[in-house]
C-alpha positions as CSV (number, residue, x, y, z in Angstrom):
1,M,16.5,-24.5,-14.8
2,A,16.7,-26.0,-18.2
3,T,14.0,-24.1,-20.7
4,K,12.3,-25.0,-23.3
5,K,11.0,-23.2,-26.5
6,Y,6.8,-23.8,-26.3
7,T,3.9,-21.8,-28.3
8,V,0.6,-20.7,-26.4
9,T,-2.9,-19.3,-27.7
10,L,-3.2,-15.8,-24.9
11,P,-5.6,-12.8,-26.1
12,E,-3.3,-10.3,-28.5
13,E,-4.4,-7.3,-26.6
14,L,-3.5,-9.3,-22.9
15,A,-0.2,-10.0,-24.3
16,E,0.5,-6.7,-26.4
17,A,-0.3,-5.2,-23.1
18,I,2.4,-7.5,-20.8
19,R,4.8,-6.7,-23.9
20,T,4.9,-2.6,-23.4
21,E,4.8,-3.2,-19.2
22,V,8.2,-5.6,-18.9
23,G,10.2,-4.5,-22.3
24,P,11.9,-6.9,-24.4
25,G,13.3,-9.9,-22.4
26,G,10.9,-9.7,-20.6
27,F,7.7,-11.2,-21.6
28,S,9.3,-15.1,-21.2
29,R,10.3,-14.6,-17.1
30,Y,6.6,-12.8,-16.6
31,V,4.8,-15.3,-18.4
32,T,6.9,-18.4,-15.8
33,H,6.2,-16.2,-13.0
34,A,2.9,-16.0,-13.5
35,I,3.1,-19.2,-13.5
36,E,4.7,-20.5,-10.9
37,R,2.1,-18.3,-8.6
38,Q,-0.3,-20.1,-10.0
39,R,0.6,-23.3,-9.5
40,E,1.3,-22.0,-5.9
41,R,-2.3,-20.8,-6.0
42,D,-3.7,-25.1,-6.9
43,R,-1.1,-26.2,-5.0
44,L,-2.8,-24.0,-1.5
45,S,-6.2,-25.1,-2.6
46,E,-5.4,-28.8,-2.3
47,A,-4.1,-28.2,1.1
48,V,-7.0,-26.0,2.2
49,D,-8.8,-28.6,0.5
50,W,-7.2,-31.3,2.8
51,W,-7.3,-29.3,5.4
52,E,-11.5,-28.4,5.9
53,K,-12.2,-32.3,5.1
54,E,-10.1,-33.1,8.1
55,Y,-11.2,-30.8,10.3
56,G,-14.2,-28.9,8.8
57,E,-14.7,-26.0,7.1
58,I,-12.9,-22.8,8.2
59,T,-15.2,-20.6,9.5
60,E,-16.1,-17.0,9.3
61,A,-14.7,-16.7,12.5
62,E,-11.6,-17.8,11.9
63,M,-10.9,-16.3,8.9
64,A,-11.9,-13.0,11.1
65,E,-8.8,-14.1,13.7
66,A,-6.9,-15.4,10.8
67,E,-7.1,-11.4,8.7
68,A,-6.8,-9.5,12.1
69,E,-3.4,-11.4,13.1
70,R,-1.8,-11.2,9.5
71,R,-2.9,-7.4,10.1
72,E,-1.5,-7.3,13.0
73,I,1.8,-9.3,12.4
74,E,2.2,-6.2,9.4
75,H,1.9,-3.5,11.7
76,R,4.5,-5.0,13.4
77,H,6.9,-5.5,10.6
78,A,6.1,-2.1,9.3
79,E,6.3,-0.4,12.8
80,L,10.1,-2.2,12.9
81,A,11.5,-1.5,10.0
82,R,10.0,2.7,10.6
83,S,12.5,1.9,13.8
84,R,15.8,0.6,12.5
85,R,14.9,3.4,9.3
86,A,14.7,6.0,12.2
87,A,18.0,4.8,13.9
88,D,19.7,4.8,10.5
89,E,19.0,8.3,9.3
90,A,20.5,8.6,12.8
91,Q,23.0,7.6,12.7
92,E,24.3,8.8,9.0
93,P,26.4,12.2,9.2
94,L,24.7,15.0,6.6
95,P,26.5,16.0,3.8
96,G,29.1,18.3,4.0
97,A,28.6,18.0,7.7
98,Q,32.0,17.5,10.3
99,T,31.6,14.3,12.5
100,A,34.1,14.6,15.6
101,E,36.5,11.7,14.2
102,S,36.8,13.4,10.3
103,G,37.5,16.6,12.4
104,A,40.6,15.0,14.9
105,S,41.8,13.9,11.1
106,R,42.0,17.3,10.0
107,K,43.0,18.3,13.3
108,A,46.6,15.8,13.2
109,A,47.4,16.0,9.6
């Protein structure tokens, strides 16, 4: 993506706090990411507005149901990640441990 310099006015304390956090050269990347996220939120808000005009306002019950579903999905993903880590750890030999293959190759040599 082509880039172009722009001049914007920001509160000094905010800009300096960001510069301190992101280090040299990271300020533009941080601001770009923040603007991209805001555009995503704006589009999402427009989509929600359209949905509510078409089908009526989203109720508290629907929000609670969606939140419960999100938590369940998050829980399943966390369980899956734990299972994968445990399987990976079970397959990795401990440092300095002799495996059957390494012992056999040493005997053959």
